[in-house]
C-alpha positions in Angstrom: 0.0 0.0 0.0 1.3 3.5 -0.9 1.6 5.8 2.1 2.5 9.5 2.2 5.4 10.4 4.5 8.0 13.1 5.2 10.1 10.7 7.3 13.1 10.3 5.1 16.7 11.6 4.7 19.1 12.1 1.8 22.6 10.7 2.4 25.7 11.0 0.2 27.2 7.5 -0.3 30.1 8.4 -2.5 30.6 8.2 -6.3 31.4 5.2 -8.5 31.6 5.0 -12.4 29.4 2.1 -13.6 27.0 1.4 -16.4 23.4 2.7 -15.6 20.5 0.5 -16.7 17.1 2.1 -17.1 14.2 -0.1 -15.8 10.6 0.7 -16.5 7.1 -0.7 -16.6 4.8 -0.6 -19.7 2.4 2.3 -20.0 2.9 4.2 -16.7 6.6 3.7 -16.5 6.4 3.6 -12.7 7.7 0.9 -10.5 8.9 0.2 -6.9 12.6 -0.4 -6.4 13.8 -1.3 -2.9 10.5 0.1 -1.6 10.9 3.4 -3.4 8.4 4.6 -6.0 10.3 5.5 -9.1 9.0 7.3 -12.1 10.1 8.8 -15.4 9.2 12.2 -16.8 6.3 12.5 -19.1 5.7 14.8 -22.1 2.9 16.8 -23.6 2.4 17.7 -27.3 1.4 21.4 -26.8 1.0 22.1 -30.6 -2.5 20.5 -30.6 -3.6 22.5 -27.6 -2.3 25.7 -29.0 -4.2 25.0 -32.3 -7.5 24.6 -30.4 -7.1 27.1 -27.5 -5.1 30.0 -28.9 -4.1 29.6 -32.6 -3.2 33.2 -33.0 -1.0 33.5 -29.9 2.8 33.6 -30.2 4.3 30.2 -29.4 6.5 31.2 -26.5 3.7 33.3 -24.9 1.3 30.2 -25.1 4.0 28.1 -23.4 4.3 30.5 -20.5 0.5 30.6 -20.0 0.0 26.8 -20.2 2.9 26.2 -17.9 1.4 28.5 -15.2 -2.0 26.7 -15.7 -0.5 23.2 -15.4 1.6 23.9 -12.3 -1.5 25.3 -10.6 -3.5 22.3 -11.6 -0.9 19.9 -10.3 -0.6 21.8 -7.1 -4.4 21.7 -6.6 -4.6 17.9 -7.1 -1.6 17.2 -4.8 -2.9 19.4 -2.0 -6.2 17.5 -2.0 -4.2 14.2 -1.9 -2.1 15.4 0.9 -5.0 16.9 2.9 -6.8 13.5 2.6 -3.9 12.0 4.5 -3.5 14.9 6.9 -0.1 15.8 5.5 1.5 18.9 4.1 2.0 19.1 0.3 5.7 19.1 -0.4 5.9 17.6 -3.9 6.9 20.1 -6.6 6.2 19.5 -10.3 8.2 21.6 -12.7 8.5 21.8 -16.5 11.8 20.4 -17.7 12.2 21.3 -21.4 10.4 22.7 -24.4 11.2 20.9 -27.6 9.7 22.1 -30.9 11.5 19.4 -32.9 12.6 15.9 -31.9 13.7 12.8 -33.9 13.4 9.5 -32.2 15.7 6.8 -33.6 14.8 4.0 -31.1 13.9 3.6 -27.5 16.1 5.9 -25.4 17.8 7.2 -28.5 16.6 10.6 -29.7 17.8 14.1 -30.7 15.9 17.1 -29.4 16.0 20.8 -30.3 15.4 22.8 -27.1 14.1 26.3 -26.9 13.8 26.1 -23.2 15.6 23.8 -20.7 14.3 24.4 -17.1 15.0 28.1 -16.5 17.3 28.6 -19.6 15.8 30.1 -22.7 17.6 29.8 -26.1 17.0 32.2 -28.9 18.6 29.7 -31.3 17.4 26.1 -30.5 20.0 24.0 -28.7 20.6 20.5 -29.9 20.5 17.8 -27.2 21.5 14.3 -28.0 20.4 11.3 -25.9 21.7 7.8 -26.5 22.8 8.5 -30.1 26.5 7.9 -30.6 27.5 11.2 -32.2 30.4 12.0 -30.0 31.9 8.7 -29.0 35.4 8.9 -27.7 36.8 6.5 -30.3 35.1 8.3 -33.2 37.6 10.1 -35.4 37.9 13.8 -34.7 37.0 14.6 -38.3 33.8 12.5 -38.1 32.7 13.9 -34.8 32.8 17.4 -36.1 31.0 16.6 -39.3 28.4 14.5 -37.5 27.4 17.4 -35.4 27.2 19.7 -38.5 25.1 17.1 -40.4 22.8 16.2 -37.6 22.1 19.8 -36.9 21.3 20.3 -40.6 18.8 17.5 -40.5 17.2 18.8 -37.3 17.0 22.3 -38.9 14.8 20.8 -41.6 17.0 20.1 -44.7 15.6 18.1 -47.6 16.8 14.6 -48.6 18.8 16.0 -51.6 20.4 18.7 -49.4 21.5 15.9 -47.0 23.0 13.8 -49.8 24.8 16.9 -51.1 26.3 17.4 -47.6 27.3 13.8 -47.2 29.0 13.9 -50.6 30.9 17.0 -49.6 32.0 15.3 -46.3 33.0 12.1 -48.2 35.2 14.1 -50.6 36.9 15.9 -47.6 37.3 12.6 -45.8 39.2 10.9 -48.6 41.6 13.9 -48.8 42.1 14.3 -45.0 45.3 13.2 -43.3 45.2 9.8 -41.7 45.7 11.4 -38.2 42.3 13.1 -38.7 40.2 10.1 -39.9 41.7 7.3 -37.7 39.8 6.1 -34.6 41.3 6.4 -31.1 41.1 4.3 -28.0 43.1 2.0 -25.7 43.9 -1.7 -25.5 42.9 -4.0 -22.7 44.0 -7.6 -22.0 46.4 -7.7 -24.9 48.2 -10.9 -24.0 44.9 -12.7 -23.3 44.1 -12.8 -27.0 47.5 -13.7 -28.4 47.8 -17.5 -28.9 50.2 -19.9 -30.7 49.6 -20.0 -34.5 47.4 -22.7 -35.9 46.5 -23.2 -39.5 42.8 -22.8 -40.4 41.1 -24.6 -43.2 37.4 -24.8 -44.4 36.3 -28.0 -46.2 33.8 -28.3 -49.0 30.9 -28.5 -46.5 31.9 -25.3 -44.8 33.3 -27.0 -41.7 36.3 -25.3 -40.1 39.4 -27.2 -38.8 42.6 -26.1 -37.1 46.1 -27.6 -37.3 48.6 -28.2 -34.6 49.9 -25.3 -32.5 53.1 -23.7 -33.8 54.8 -22.0 -30.8 57.3 -20.2 -33.0 54.5 -18.1 -34.5 51.6 -16.1 -33.0 48.0 -15.2 -34.0 44.9 -13.6 -32.6 42.4 -15.9 -30.9 38.9 -16.2 -32.3 36.7 -13.4 -31.0 39.7 -11.0 -30.4 38.4 -7.4 -30.1 39.2 -5.2 -33.1 41.5 -2.9 -31.2 43.6 -5.9 -30.0 43.7 -7.2 -33.5 44.9 -3.9 -34.8 47.6 -3.7 -32.0 48.8 -7.3 -32.9 49.2 -6.4 -36.6 51.2 -3.3 -35.6 53.4 -5.3 -33.2 54.1 -8.0 -35.8 54.9 -5.5 -38.5 57.3 -3.6 -36.2 59.0 -6.8 -35.1 59.3 -8.5 -38.5 60.7 -5.3 -40.1 63.0 -4.5 -37.2 61.6 -1.1 -36.7 62.6 1.1 -33.7 59.1 1.8 -32.4 57.4 1.2 -29.1 55.3 -2.0 -28.9 51.6 -1.8 -28.0 50.7 -3.4 -24.7 47.6 -3.5 -22.4 46.8 0.1 -21.4 48.4 1.6 -24.5 46.6 4.6 -26.1 46.4 3.8 -29.7 45.1 5.1 -33.1 43.7 2.6 -35.5 42.1 2.5 -39.0 40.5 0.0 -41.3 42.7 -1.1 -44.2 42.1 -3.2 -47.3 43.1 -6.8 -46.7 46.7 -7.0 -47.7 49.6 -9.6 -47.3 51.8 -6.7 -46.2 49.8 -6.7 -43.0 49.3 -10.5 -42.7 45.9 -10.4 -44.4 44.3 -8.2 -41.7 41.7 -5.4 -42.2 42.8 -3.1 -39.4 46.0 -1.7 -38.0 47.0 0.4 -35.0 49.9 2.6 -33.9 51.0 4.8 -31.0 51.2 8.6 -31.6 52.0 9.6 -35.2 51.5 6.9 -37.9 55.0 5.6 -38.7 56.2 6.4 -42.2 56.8 2.7 -42.9 53.1 1.9 -42.3 51.9 5.0 -44.2 53.9 3.9 -47.2 52.4 0.4 -47.3 48.8 0.5 -46.0 45.8 1.1 -48.3 43.0 2.7 -46.2 39.6 1.2 -46.6 37.9 4.6 -46.8 34.4 3.2 -47.2 34.7 1.1 -44.0 36.3 3.9 -42.0 33.6 6.3 -43.2 31.0 4.2 -41.5 32.0 5.9 -38.2 30.3 8.9 -39.7 27.7 7.4 -42.0 26.1 4.8 -39.6 24.4 7.5 -37.5 23.2 9.4 -40.6 21.9 6.2 -42.2 19.8 5.5 -39.1 18.3 9.0 -39.2 17.6 8.6 -42.9 15.9 5.3 -42.2 13.6 6.9 -39.6 12.8 9.7 -42.0 12.1 7.2 -44.8 14.9 8.7 -47.0 17.2 6.8 -49.3 20.6 6.0 -47.9 23.6 7.7 -49.4 26.2 5.5 -51.2 29.7 6.6 -52.3 29.8 7.6 -56.0 26.1 8.3 -56.1 24.8 11.7 -56.8 21.1 12.0 -56.0 20.7 15.1 -58.0 22.3 13.4 -61.0 19.9 10.5 -60.7 16.9 12.7 -60.4 17.8 14.6 -63.5 18.4 11.4 -65.4 14.9 10.2 -64.9 13.2 13.6 -65.6 
């Protein structure tokens, strides 16, 4: 049974960085956790109310008036609830944000354009990104900057053709950018865990895999090795086999890595890493897989296009050229 009470305290229990998992219940999104009633915020589509109640009123003025009305309405209801229990009304409901435009990509993944956030008012709408990987730490610097530009352009109401023109421009810049600008960044964990003695791998005519005896004079990455560890292994092997005077990558190393076209120069791998500046010996031999690396930018835009029911952009395709061809 739910009871009203003021018998509680707030206690600081320290800080710890961990993943946060959002739990909710269908429809009301309320639930009890450790005896505490937990609830999420709710939202109101005010455009319909404005259309019926005050179609000629300026939008911001309407928002001010409806906010005053709703706060008074909530307060009235809560006072009655508290009075029925013989208690003082201490709950405060407050408007969180005003969002004229929002694009929802999936549950808990959305991009909002705020004109008000609590007590802050923005003359130019401020973009707020929730759960969408626009600024991941391992995303190349070039792609992070261009993603923010492109997403803002979409949220400001660009057309499909305008978006494809923007992506084409970004793609052309991307292919001409220095490797230091378009490579991904990150760190390596448990490097030695994934390095195992070499075993030959064959696939028979029925698609069944088989492995040969272990060769302890050679090394390879175990099945399921994370991409960063594979990239680090390729670099270490290249440095060692070519007798290069560069620092080896170990667990904890901060690295840069990039997708490459499968090449025997790098032992048939599709990714390579390095520490600091890319060594000239690697630059001279590697062939960057630009299309694969460009996915760090394009994947987010593709998901937005899918939600908007727009065609996905492909390298070498000009939407304007196609449109004129069929006219």
